C-alpha positions in Angstrom: 0.0 0.0 0.0 1.5 3.3 -1.0 2.4 5.7 1.7 0.3 8.9 1.9 2.4 11.3 4.0 0.6 14.5 2.9 -3.1 13.4 2.7 -5.6 11.9 5.0 -7.6 8.8 3.9 -10.7 10.9 3.4 -8.8 13.3 1.1 -7.4 10.4 -0.9 -10.8 8.8 -1.3 -12.2 12.2 -2.4 -9.5 12.5 -5.0 -10.2 9.0 -6.3 -13.9 10.0 -6.6 -13.1 13.1 -8.6 -10.6 11.3 -10.8 -13.1 8.6 -11.8 -16.0 10.9 -12.2 -14.0 13.2 -14.5 -12.4 10.3 -16.4 -16.0 9.3 -17.2 -17.6 12.7 -17.8 -14.8 14.7 -19.4 -14.9 13.8 -23.1 -11.3 14.5 -24.0 -10.0 12.5 -21.0 -12.4 9.7 -21.6 -11.4 9.4 -25.3 -7.7 9.5 -24.5 -8.0 6.9 -21.8 -10.1 4.6 -23.9 -7.3 4.4 -26.5 -5.1 2.9 -23.9 -7.6 0.4 -22.6 -9.4 2.5 -19.9 -12.7 2.6 -21.7 -16.2 3.1 -20.1 -16.3 -0.5 -18.9 -12.9 -0.4 -17.3 -13.7 2.9 -15.6 -17.0 1.4 -14.4 -14.9 -1.4 -12.7 -12.8 1.3 -11.0 -16.0 3.0 -9.8 -17.4 -0.2 -8.4 -14.1 -0.7 -6.6 -14.3 2.9 -5.3 -17.9 2.2 -4.0 -16.6 -0.8 -2.2 -13.8 1.2 -0.7 -16.1 4.1 0.3 -18.5 1.7 1.9 -15.7 0.1 3.9 -14.4 3.5 5.0 -17.8 4.7 6.1 -18.5 1.5 8.0 -15.2 1.9 9.8 -16.0 5.4 10.8 -19.4 4.3 12.1 -17.8 1.6 14.1 -15.1 4.0 15.5 -17.8 6.4 16.6 -19.8 3.6 18.3 -16.6 2.4 20.0 -15.9 5.9 21.3 -19.5 6.3 22.5 -19.5 2.9 24.3 -16.2 3.7 25.9 -17.4 7.0 27.2 -20.5 5.4 28.6 -18.4 2.8 30.4 -15.9 5.4 31.6 -18.8 7.6 33.0 -20.4 4.7 34.9 -17.1 3.5 36.2 -16.3 7.1 37.5 -19.7 7.2 39.2 -19.1 3.9 40.8 -15.6 4.9 41.9 -16.9 8.1 43.5 -19.7 6.3 45.3 -17.4 3.5 46.5 -14.6 5.8 47.7 -17.1 7.6 50.0 -18.7 4.4 51.2 -15.3 2.9 51.9 -14.3 5.9 54.0 -17.5 5.7 56.0 -17.1 2.0 56.5 -13.5 2.5 57.8 -14.9 4.9 60.4 -17.7 2.7 61.4 -15.6 -0.5 61.7 -12.4 1.3 62.9 -12.0 -1.2 65.7 -13.4 -4.3 63.9 -10.7 -5.9 62.0 -12.8 -9.0 61.1 -15.5 -6.9 59.4 -13.0 -4.7 57.7 -11.4 -7.9 56.2 -14.9 -9.1 55.2 -15.6 -5.9 53.4 -12.1 -5.8 51.8 -11.4 -2.3 53.2 -8.0 -3.3 54.7 -4.9 -2.0 53.1 -4.6 -0.1 49.8 -7.3 -0.1 47.2 -6.0 -1.9 44.0 -5.6 0.2 40.9 -5.8 -2.5 38.2 -9.4 -2.5 36.9 -10.3 -6.1 37.4 -8.9 -6.3 41.0 -10.4 -2.9 41.8 -13.8 -4.1 40.6 -13.6 -7.3 42.6 -12.8 -5.3 45.7 -15.9 -3.1 45.1 -18.1 -6.0 44.4 -17.0 -7.8 47.6 -17.8 -4.7 49.7 -21.4 -4.4 48.4 -22.2 -8.1 48.1 -21.0 -8.8 51.7 -22.9 -5.8 53.0 -26.1 -6.8 51.2 -26.0 -10.3 52.7 -25.2 -9.3 56.3 -28.0 -7.6 58.3 -25.7 -6.7 61.2 -23.3 -4.9 58.8 -26.2 -3.2 57.1 -27.5 -1.8 60.4 -24.2 -0.3 61.3 -23.6 1.1 57.8 -27.0 2.8 58.0 -25.7 5.0 60.7 -23.7 7.0 58.1 -26.5 6.8 55.5 -25.3 3.7 53.7 -28.8 2.2 53.6 -30.0 -1.1 52.2 -31.5 0.9 49.2 -28.1 2.5 48.7 -26.4 -0.8 48.7 -28.9 -2.2 46.2 -28.4 0.8 43.9 -24.6 0.3 44.2 -24.9 -3.3 43.3 -26.9 -2.4 40.2 -24.4 0.2 39.3 -21.7 -2.5 39.3 -23.8 -4.6 36.9 -24.2 -1.5 34.7 -20.5 -1.0 34.7 -19.8 -4.6 33.7 -22.4 -4.5 30.9 -21.0 -1.3 29.6 -17.5 -2.7 29.5 -18.7 -5.8 27.7 -20.5 -3.5 25.2 -17.3 -1.4 24.7 -15.1 -4.5 24.2 -17.6 -5.8 21.6 -17.6 -2.5 19.8 -13.8 -2.4 19.9 -13.6 -5.8 18.3 -16.1 -4.7 15.6 -14.1 -1.5 15.0 -10.9 -3.4 14.6 -12.5 -5.8 12.2 -13.9 -2.8 10.2 -10.5 -1.2 10.2 -9.0 -4.3 8.7 -11.6 -4.5 6.0 -11.2 -0.8 5.2 -7.4 -1.1 5.0 -7.7 -4.0 2.6 -10.2 -2.2 0.4 -8.1 0.9 0.4 -5.0 -1.0 -0.5 -6.8 -2.6 -3.4 -8.1 0.8 -4.5 -4.6 2.4 -4.2 -3.2 -0.3 -6.4 -5.9 0.2 -9.1 -5.5 3.9 -9.0 -1.7 3.8 -9.2 -2.0 2.0 -12.6 -4.8 4.4 -13.6 -2.8 7.5 -13.0 0.3 6.0 -14.7 -1.8 5.3 -17.8 -3.6 8.7 -17.7 -0.2 10.5 -17.6 0.8 8.7 -20.8 -2.6 9.2 -22.4 -2.6 12.9 -21.6 1.1 13.5 -22.3 0.4 16.2 -24.9 -2.3 17.8 -22.7 -0.8 17.5 -19.2 -3.0 20.2 -17.7 -6.0 17.8 -18.1 -4.3 15.7 -15.3 -5.6 18.4 -12.9 -9.1 17.3 -13.7 -8.1 13.9 -12.3 -6.9 15.5 -9.1 -3.2 15.6 -9.9 -1.4 18.9 -9.6 0.6 19.8 -12.7 3.3 22.5 -12.7 2.8 25.2 -15.3 
């Protein structure tokens, strides 16, 4: 696949569109190209390849947008859970300051893990243990960690897990769409490289017409 240091993929795709449209519609160009084998049928093949490339590019952009959206949703839910848990953890440490056994049950001893999976397991343990222990619940309620609050927190955990699953699914689909787009663009690049080479020969005596194909020509 040729390198494109100066242009974005969208700019290259637009150049290809203009080139093929003008190769078909500009009479002088169409006639010159036809003499070297790039007749209407061949140009139609190029346009079909372009449509395939454009569709792959658009599909990739959609998947990228959906991935970004799903990531943001997960990040927001995770941040909400982190804020909620941080405050509940502080309260629990005060309530059970002299109760090492309960602190161990609630996993509030030591430093809170930073790695996502270990962090989430620590959060899940806190709320699941509290939800299943009436004595712990009654003590937590003193600082407004009510059974309703615990239930809401447990649901928030489920929401975070579901959002992460959605994000990872979208990420996989985006990566697959990127692979398909790259393959289509590589095929298009190859076809257009030959097209431009032939067009340069066909328009050798009228080089300014190359600009109608999106190629800058020095005066």
